C-alpha positions in Angstrom: -1.7 71.4 48.9 -1.9 68.6 46.4 0.2 65.7 47.5 2.5 64.4 44.7 3.3 60.8 43.9 6.6 60.6 45.8 9.1 58.6 43.7 11.8 57.6 46.1 14.4 56.7 43.5 14.6 57.0 39.7 17.3 57.5 37.1 14.9 59.1 34.7 13.0 62.4 34.5 9.9 62.4 36.7 6.4 62.4 35.2 3.6 64.8 35.8 2.4 65.0 39.5 5.6 63.2 40.6 8.3 64.3 43.1 11.6 62.4 42.9 13.7 62.5 46.0 16.8 62.1 43.8 18.7 60.0 46.2 22.2 58.7 45.5 22.7 55.1 46.4 25.7 53.4 48.1 26.3 49.8 48.9 27.7 46.4 47.8 26.9 44.1 44.9 28.4 40.7 44.3 28.0 41.2 40.6 30.6 44.0 40.6 34.2 43.3 39.7 35.5 45.3 42.7 36.4 42.9 45.5 33.8 42.8 48.3 36.4 43.9 50.9 37.0 47.1 48.9 33.2 47.6 48.4 32.7 47.3 52.2 35.5 49.8 52.9 33.8 52.3 50.5 30.4 51.6 52.0 31.7 52.2 55.5 33.1 55.6 54.3 29.6 56.4 52.9 28.1 55.5 56.3 30.4 57.9 58.0 29.6 60.7 55.5 25.9 60.1 56.0 26.4 60.5 59.7 28.6 63.5 59.4 26.2 65.3 57.0 23.1 64.2 59.0 21.5 62.6 55.9 19.8 59.3 55.3 21.8 56.6 53.5 20.2 54.9 50.5 21.5 51.4 50.1 22.2 49.3 46.9 22.4 45.7 47.9 22.8 42.7 45.6 23.3 39.4 47.5 25.2 41.3 50.3 22.4 41.6 52.9 24.4 39.9 55.6 27.3 42.2 55.1 25.1 45.3 55.1 23.4 44.2 58.3 26.8 43.4 59.9 28.1 46.9 59.0 25.0 48.5 60.5 25.3 46.5 63.7 29.0 47.3 64.0 28.8 51.0 63.1 25.5 51.7 64.9 24.5 54.7 62.7 22.0 57.3 63.9 20.8 58.4 60.4 18.1 56.4 58.7 19.0 53.8 56.1 16.7 52.9 53.2 17.1 49.7 51.2 16.2 50.7 47.6 14.7 48.4 45.0 13.9 45.7 47.5 12.8 42.4 45.9 13.7 40.0 48.7 11.8 37.4 50.6 9.8 38.1 53.8 12.5 36.8 56.0 15.0 39.3 54.5 12.4 42.0 54.9 12.0 41.2 58.6 15.8 41.3 59.1 15.8 44.9 57.6 12.8 46.0 59.6 14.1 44.6 62.9 17.3 46.6 62.2 15.3 49.8 61.7 16.0 49.9 57.9 13.3 51.4 55.7 12.4 49.6 52.4 11.7 51.0 49.0 9.8 48.8 46.5 10.1 49.2 42.8 8.1 47.9 39.9 9.4 44.4 40.5 8.8 43.2 44.1 8.0 40.2 46.2 4.3 40.6 46.9 4.4 38.7 50.2 7.2 41.1 51.4 5.3 44.2 50.2 2.2 43.0 52.1 4.2 42.5 55.3 5.9 45.8 55.2 4.3 48.5 57.4 3.4 51.6 55.5 5.5 53.8 57.9 8.7 51.9 56.8 7.9 51.9 53.1 8.8 53.9 50.0 7.9 53.3 46.3 10.2 53.9 43.3 10.6 53.3 39.6 14.5 53.2 39.7 15.9 52.2 36.2 12.6 52.0 34.3 11.3 55.1 32.5 7.8 54.6 33.7 5.4 56.7 35.7 5.0 55.7 39.3 1.2 56.2 39.4 0.4 52.7 38.3 2.6 51.3 41.1 0.7 53.4 43.6 -2.6 52.1 42.4 -1.4 48.5 42.5 0.1 48.8 46.0 -3.0 50.7 47.3 -5.2 47.9 46.1 -3.0 45.2 47.6 -2.9 47.1 50.9 -6.6 47.8 50.9 -6.3 51.6 51.1 -7.0 54.5 48.8 -4.4 55.9 46.5 -4.7 59.2 48.2 -4.0 57.6 51.6 -1.0 55.8 50.2 0.3 59.1 48.6 -0.1 60.7 52.1 1.8 57.9 53.8 4.7 58.1 51.3 4.8 61.9 51.5 4.9 61.7 55.3 7.7 59.1 55.2 9.6 61.3 52.8 9.2 64.4 55.0 10.2 62.4 58.1 13.5 61.4 56.5 14.0 64.4 54.3 12.5 67.3 56.2 13.6 69.9 53.6 11.0 68.6 51.2 8.0 70.5 52.8 10.0 73.7 52.8 10.8 73.4 49.1 7.2 72.8 47.9 
């Protein structure tokens, strides 16, 4: 089997040799007009749905990391959480990793954070940009000092660990 470039999250059609996980995101964002208290109530509901359905939760977070981590600590979910489009600093990365939260890096990322993130806790994505993911794989593989094929395998294994239905559908 040829391993595809796994694109964790995108709002655009995928390119050739790509597989999009097509994940829906939930979270909190200080730029939104909705009061943060309402956003948190909605986020907590999505956490409960994730738990009930037995599916990972993909998190949208803009300047609400403390709130997200507090909710995780209070609710103690069993399903995996993935922080999508992570651009944060290494200290924020370490807070996520120590809480057991996976991290997905997009086309714009903090290089120091990417370098500190273990491959087994990482995903790659193109999110809002209509761009192929292959160049990001090449860039990350070079930074991490591994081959693109090894990186593809790591991302595929991560995807199958969190989304076990993938292997059955290929």
